[in-house]
VEXLUMMI-107217 format. One line per 4 residues: number of its first residue (from 1); for each residue x, y, z of N, C-alpha, C, O, CB. Coordinates in steps of 0.1 Angstrom, whole numbers. Atoms other than C-alpha are relative to their C-alpha. Glycine has a CB too. Layout:
N
NUM> X,Y,Z,X,Y,Z,X,Y,Z,X,Y,Z,X,Y,Z | ...
This chain:
102
1> 8,-7,-11,24,-125,-87,2,-6,17,-3,-17,20,-16,-2,-6 | 0,1,-18,30,-129,-47,-11,-4,5,-20,4,1,1,13,7 | 12,5,-5,3,-145,-30,6,0,18,14,-9,21,-4,-18,-8 | -7,-5,-11,14,-132,7,-15,7,7,-13,19,11,16,12,-4
5> 8,6,-6,-19,-133,22,-2,4,12,5,-5,18,2,-11,0 | -3,-1,-21,-21,-122,63,17,-5,-1,20,-16,3,-14,-18,15 | -12,2,-3,16,-121,59,6,4,13,3,16,13,5,5,-8 | -6,-9,-7,35,-111,90,14,4,-4,24,-3,1,-2,-3,13
9> -11,-7,0,62,-90,75,2,19,10,7,30,6,1,0,-17 | -7,-9,-7,65,-64,105,11,1,4,18,-9,9,-5,2,7 | -14,-4,4,95,-46,104,10,-6,-12,22,-7,-11,6,-2,11 | -9,6,8,106,-61,73,6,10,-7,0,21,-5,-7,-10,-9
13> -9,-6,5,130,-44,54,-1,-1,-18,7,-6,-25,12,-7,6 | 3,4,8,114,-43,24,4,16,-15,-2,18,-26,-15,-7,6 | -4,-7,9,133,-12,4,-1,-4,-14,4,-15,-17,10,3,4 | -1,5,14,129,-13,-34,-7,-8,-3,-10,-9,-15,10,-5,-3
17> 7,11,8,109,-41,-34,-6,0,-12,-12,10,-16,-9,-5,6 | 9,-1,13,94,-52,-66,-15,-10,3,-14,-23,3,10,-5,-16 | 14,8,-10,56,-64,-51,-10,6,-13,-21,7,-9,-5,9,22 | 12,2,9,36,-57,-84,-5,-8,2,-1,-20,3,1,-1,-9
21> 10,9,1,4,-69,-83,1,-11,7,-3,-23,5,-3,-3,-13 | 1,11,-18,11,-87,-46,-9,-1,3,-15,9,-1,5,2,15 | 8,-1,-3,-14,-98,-31,3,-1,15,5,-12,21,-7,-6,-6 | 1,-1,-15,-12,-86,3,-8,4,13,-5,10,23,6,5,2
25> 10,1,-4,-44,-90,16,-2,0,17,1,-12,19,-4,-10,-6 | -3,3,-11,-46,-87,55,10,-3,4,11,-9,15,-4,-6,2 | -12,6,-7,-12,-89,56,6,15,10,0,26,9,13,-7,-14 | -3,-7,-10,10,-70,86,12,7,-5,24,3,-6,2,-7,11
29> -18,-13,4,36,-39,74,1,8,9,8,18,7,1,13,-15 | -2,-10,-12,33,-22,107,19,1,0,26,-8,3,-9,-6,18 | -16,-3,-4,71,-7,109,3,-3,-11,15,-4,-9,7,-8,11 | -7,7,13,79,-20,74,6,9,-8,-1,19,-13,-9,-10,-9
33> -2,-8,10,101,-5,54,-1,1,-17,6,-6,-25,9,3,3 | 4,0,15,90,2,20,5,7,-9,3,6,-21,-12,2,-2 | -8,-17,7,109,33,8,3,-7,-14,7,-19,-15,19,8,10 | -1,5,12,110,30,-29,-4,-13,-9,-2,-16,-20,10,-1,0
37> 8,13,2,92,-1,-32,-11,2,-13,-18,12,-12,-9,-5,16 | 6,-2,10,74,-5,-66,-15,-11,7,-14,-24,7,10,-5,-16 | 15,8,-7,35,-18,-49,-11,-2,-14,-23,-7,-13,-9,13,14 | 9,-1,7,21,-12,-88,-13,-15,4,-10,-26,10,7,2,-15
41> 11,5,-1,-16,-29,-88,2,-13,15,-3,-24,14,-4,-6,-16 | 0,9,-13,-8,-48,-51,-15,6,6,-20,17,5,16,2,11 | 11,1,-7,-41,-58,-30,5,3,11,12,-5,16,-6,-11,-1 | -7,-4,-15,-34,-38,4,-14,-2,7,-14,3,18,7,20,2
45> 7,-2,-6,-69,-45,15,1,-10,15,5,-21,17,-9,2,-8 | 0,1,-12,-75,-45,52,14,-7,7,15,-14,17,-11,-6,2 | -18,1,-5,-34,-47,56,-3,13,13,-11,21,15,17,8,-18 | -3,-10,-11,-20,-29,86,17,4,-6,27,-2,-6,-1,-8,19
49> -14,-10,8,7,-3,69,4,7,16,16,11,19,-6,15,-16 | 0,-11,-17,3,17,109,20,0,-3,26,-10,-6,-9,-13,23 | -14,-1,-2,41,30,110,7,-5,-10,19,-6,-8,4,-5,11 | -10,5,11,55,16,78,12,12,-8,5,22,-7,-10,-7,-13
53> -5,-7,6,76,37,62,3,-3,-15,11,-10,-21,9,3,6 | -3,3,15,70,44,28,0,14,-10,-9,17,-19,-12,-11,-7 | -10,-11,8,90,74,13,5,-7,-17,13,-15,-22,16,3,11 | -2,6,16,86,74,-25,-1,-16,-5,7,-23,-12,15,5,-5
57> 4,14,6,69,41,-30,-15,3,-11,-23,13,-13,-5,-13,15 | 4,1,12,51,32,-58,-16,-2,4,-18,-12,12,9,-11,-8 | 13,11,-8,12,26,-49,-13,4,-16,-25,4,-17,-8,10,26 | 18,-2,10,-7,36,-86,-5,-15,0,2,-26,1,2,6,-23
61> 9,14,8,-33,8,-94,-3,-6,20,-11,-15,23,17,-15,-16 | -1,10,-14,-31,-5,-56,-11,2,7,-16,13,11,13,2,12 | 15,-4,-7,-64,-14,-39,-3,-3,15,2,-13,20,-12,-8,-7 | -3,-3,-11,-71,-6,-8,-14,-1,4,-22,0,-5,8,10,1
65> 13,1,0,-103,-9,12,-2,8,20,9,9,27,-5,-21,-4 | 4,-9,-15,-118,12,51,11,-8,11,16,-2,20,-20,-4,7 | -5,6,-12,-101,-14,71,18,-1,-4,25,-8,3,-10,-17,4 | -10,-2,-1,-68,-5,56,9,9,10,5,21,11,1,2,-8
69> -2,-11,-7,-45,11,80,12,7,-2,22,1,2,-1,-1,12 | -11,-3,5,-22,36,68,9,9,9,2,11,19,-2,4,-11 | -8,-8,-7,5,58,84,-5,14,-1,-5,20,-12,13,-3,-3 | 8,-13,-1,-13,91,98,4,9,-9,-4,17,-14,2,6,13
73> 0,-11,11,9,111,76,1,1,-13,4,10,-20,6,6,2 | 3,4,19,4,97,42,-16,-2,-2,-22,1,-12,8,-19,-7 | 21,5,5,-41,84,50,-4,13,-8,-10,10,-18,-16,-2,18 | 7,-11,4,-50,120,40,5,-1,-17,-5,-3,-24,4,16,9
77> -4,-1,10,-28,120,7,-1,-14,-7,0,-13,-19,12,5,0 | 5,9,5,-36,85,-1,-12,1,-8,-15,1,-20,-1,-8,10 | 14,2,1,-73,88,5,-2,14,-18,-7,12,-30,-10,8,20 | -2,-10,11,-70,118,-21,-1,-4,-11,-12,-4,-17,10,6,-1
81> -10,9,12,-50,101,-48,-9,-9,-3,-5,-15,-13,15,-8,4 | 7,13,0,-79,72,-45,-13,6,-9,-17,18,-9,-3,-7,17 | 13,0,1,-113,63,-64,-6,-13,7,-1,-24,6,-3,1,-12 | 11,8,-4,-141,46,-44,-2,-6,-12,-2,0,-23,-12,8,6
85> 4,6,9,-151,16,-64,-15,-6,1,-19,-6,12,9,-8,-3 | 14,3,-4,-188,2,-69,2,-10,11,-9,-13,15,-9,-4,-12 | 0,12,-13,-177,-27,-39,0,7,10,-5,2,21,12,-11,1 | -4,-7,-11,-166,0,-17,19,-1,2,24,1,13,-9,-7,12
89> -11,-1,-4,-131,-3,-18,8,8,-10,4,9,-21,5,-12,2 | -5,-10,12,-105,21,-36,12,-5,-4,19,-14,-1,2,15,3 | -11,3,10,-82,22,-57,4,15,-4,-3,25,-7,-6,-11,-15 | -11,-8,4,-48,43,-64,-1,7,-11,7,6,-20,10,-7,-2
93> -5,-6,16,-53,64,-92,14,-2,-8,23,-4,0,0,18,0 | -9,-1,2,-26,62,-118,2,7,-10,-1,6,-22,4,-9,2 | 3,-13,7,-18,93,-128,16,7,11,24,1,18,-20,7,4 | -12,-7,-9,10,119,-110,-1,-3,11,10,-2,18,2,15,1
97> -2,3,-14,1,110,-78,2,-12,5,-2,-16,16,-10,2,6 | -5,19,-2,17,72,-79,2,3,13,-5,-1,22,17,-9,-8 | -13,2,-7,48,83,-58,-6,9,13,-10,21,12,15,6,-9 | 3,-3,-9,40,86,-21,8,8,8,19,5,3,-3,-8,5
101> -15,-3,-8,65,107,5,10,7,-11,21,8,-7,8,-17,5 | -9,-5,10,81,124,-27,8,13,7,16,19,0,-9,4,-12
């Protein structure tokens, strides 16, 4: 389980990266390419994914919060595929909505 808390990953090429259960809270992933990446169970609380490429990324069971910045094109889809948790965070449902940008 990778701990990438507050990592600066701006413009990183993370195509097809295996980031299962990674802690990416407060990470800066703006303009990063996450196409085909697997983020199952990752923590994206307060992460900046603005302008990130999320084509066919697996967000199954990803945790995020109101401070997480999603690319505008996917923000509504991710919110719709998520359930709010008791602590105010969100979790992407692990169902047929797990892949964004299909």
